[in-house]
C-alpha positions in Angstrom: 53.7 -36.7 44.3 50.4 -37.3 42.5 48.5 -35.0 45.3 50.9 -32.1 44.3 49.3 -31.8 40.9 47.9 -28.3 40.7 45.1 -27.1 37.6 46.5 -24.3 35.5 44.3 -22.0 33.6 44.8 -22.4 30.1 45.1 -18.5 29.9 48.1 -18.6 32.3 50.6 -17.3 29.7 48.6 -14.2 29.3 47.4 -13.4 32.7 48.8 -9.9 32.7 47.2 -9.0 29.2 43.9 -9.8 30.7 44.1 -8.1 33.7 45.3 -4.7 32.1 42.0 -5.5 29.9 39.4 -6.5 33.0 41.3 -3.7 35.5 39.2 -0.7 34.0 35.8 0.1 35.1 33.7 0.2 31.9 30.8 -0.9 30.9 31.2 -1.1 27.3 33.1 -4.8 27.7 33.9 -6.8 30.4 36.0 -10.1 30.4 35.7 -12.9 33.1 37.7 -16.2 33.4 35.3 -18.9 34.9 38.4 -22.1 35.1 37.5 -25.3 36.2 33.9 -25.4 36.1 32.2 -28.9 35.4 31.4 -29.9 32.3 30.0 -33.0 31.1 28.6 -34.0 27.7 25.6 -36.2 27.8 24.3 -38.2 24.9 21.0 -40.6 24.5 17.5 -40.6 23.3 14.3 -42.0 24.5 11.5 -42.0 27.7 13.6 -43.9 30.0 16.7 -41.7 29.4 15.0 -38.5 29.7 13.3 -39.9 33.0 16.4 -41.3 34.3 18.4 -37.8 33.9 15.5 -36.1 35.0 16.2 -38.2 38.5 19.9 -37.6 39.0 19.9 -34.0 37.9 16.1 -33.0 39.5 15.3 -31.3 36.3 14.1 -32.0 32.8 16.2 -31.8 29.8 15.4 -28.6 27.3 14.0 -30.3 24.0 13.9 -26.9 22.3 16.7 -26.4 19.8 20.0 -24.3 21.5 17.7 -24.2 25.0 18.7 -24.2 28.6 17.5 -25.1 31.8 18.9 -23.8 34.7 18.7 -25.0 38.7 20.9 -23.3 41.5 24.4 -23.8 40.6 23.8 -26.2 37.3 22.8 -25.5 34.0 21.7 -28.0 31.7 22.3 -26.9 27.2 20.9 -28.4 24.2 23.5 -28.9 21.8 21.8 -31.3 19.7 18.9 -33.8 19.1 20.3 -36.0 21.5 23.2 -34.4 22.9 23.3 -31.6 25.9 26.1 -30.0 27.6 25.7 -30.2 31.9 27.4 -27.4 33.5 27.8 -26.6 37.3 30.2 -23.9 39.3 30.0 -26.8 42.0 33.1 -29.2 41.4 31.3 -32.0 41.0 32.3 -33.9 37.6 33.3 -37.4 38.9 29.8 -37.5 41.5 27.6 -36.6 38.8 29.2 -38.9 35.9 29.1 -41.7 38.0 25.7 -41.1 39.4 24.5 -40.9 35.8 26.2 -43.9 34.3 24.8 -45.8 37.1 21.2 -44.9 36.3 21.7 -45.2 33.1 23.0 -48.3 33.1 22.0 -50.6 30.2 20.9 -48.1 28.2 22.6 -46.6 24.8 23.9 -43.9 25.8 27.4 -41.6 26.9 28.2 -39.6 29.8 31.8 -37.9 29.3 33.1 -35.4 31.6 35.0 -32.9 29.4 35.6 -30.4 32.2 39.9 -30.2 31.7 39.5 -29.8 27.8 37.5 -26.5 28.4 37.4 -23.5 30.0 34.6 -20.7 30.4 34.8 -17.0 29.5 31.9 -14.4 30.5 31.6 -11.3 28.6 29.5 -8.4 28.9 28.9 -4.7 28.5 27.2 -2.7 26.1 29.3 -3.1 23.0 29.6 -7.0 23.3 27.9 -7.8 20.3 30.1 -5.7 18.2 33.1 -7.3 19.3 31.9 -11.1 18.9 30.1 -9.8 15.8 33.9 -9.2 14.5 34.7 -12.6 14.4 31.4 -14.9 14.7 29.1 -15.2 12.0 26.1 -15.5 14.1 23.3 -13.0 14.2 23.2 -11.9 17.6 20.1 -9.9 17.7 17.7 -10.7 20.9 15.3 -11.6 18.2 17.5 -14.0 16.4 19.9 -15.4 19.3 17.4 -15.3 22.5 18.6 -15.3 26.2 18.9 -18.5 27.4 20.0 -19.8 24.0 23.4 -21.3 22.6 25.0 -22.4 19.5 27.9 -24.1 18.3 30.2 -21.6 16.3 33.5 -20.1 15.9 35.5 -16.8 16.7 37.9 -16.2 13.7 39.5 -19.5 13.8 38.6 -21.1 17.3 35.3 -23.4 17.2 33.3 -21.8 20.4 29.8 -22.6 22.1 28.2 -19.1 22.8 25.5 -19.4 24.9 23.4 -15.8 25.5 23.2 -15.3 29.2 21.6 -11.9 29.3 20.7 -8.6 27.3 24.5 -8.1 27.0 25.8 -10.7 28.6 27.7 -14.3 26.5 29.3 -17.0 27.4 31.8 -19.0 25.6 32.9 -22.3 26.2 36.4 -22.8 24.1 38.9 -26.0 23.9 41.4 -25.4 26.0 44.2 -25.8 23.4 42.2 -22.4 21.3 41.5 -20.5 24.5 44.7 -18.4 24.7 44.3 -17.6 20.8 40.7 -17.2 21.4 40.7 -14.4 24.5 44.0 -12.7 22.2 41.4 -12.0 19.0 38.8 -11.1 21.8 40.7 -8.4 23.5 42.4 -7.4 20.2 38.5 -6.9 18.7 37.5 -5.3 22.5 40.1 -2.8 22.4 38.4 0.3 21.5 35.8 -0.7 24.3 38.3 -0.8 26.8 39.3 2.6 27.5 
């Protein structure tokens, strides 16, 4: 019976609304969900910690506030002075968590698989900043929020992690429990640009 469990997107209840909004070929605003991504929160400090993480991931931790390092299907986002978010399109949370815990054994650190608690939304288009500005207080101009940068904020009442992924592209990581509300608010704000 346990083998019959099926993962379900937190947006299953509004799939028809998302499909209708995403069905057009507008370049002004596009919306795509990327559910079931591997997301691991990693916390720790020190040279031994940095070396151990680099050994497992194959690249160094970003040290700049809000920075990102990418390699293949993985991205590592700086979330705070001793906190990073590991993201992968590959379903590898259990293996990656085990490898990090084994390598970091004995160190003061934390590795937590948060994949099932969040979903990832990609938005893009020439009016993407206008849509985000309707409910997010961050300055999203390229000079203030550059490509490869992330920040924790909110969109109306939903807490989000906002990641800039190019000129007119953003990735939003939102808790499952707020995902439907967030997407409905986002689609409402995007309405003028969906036609």
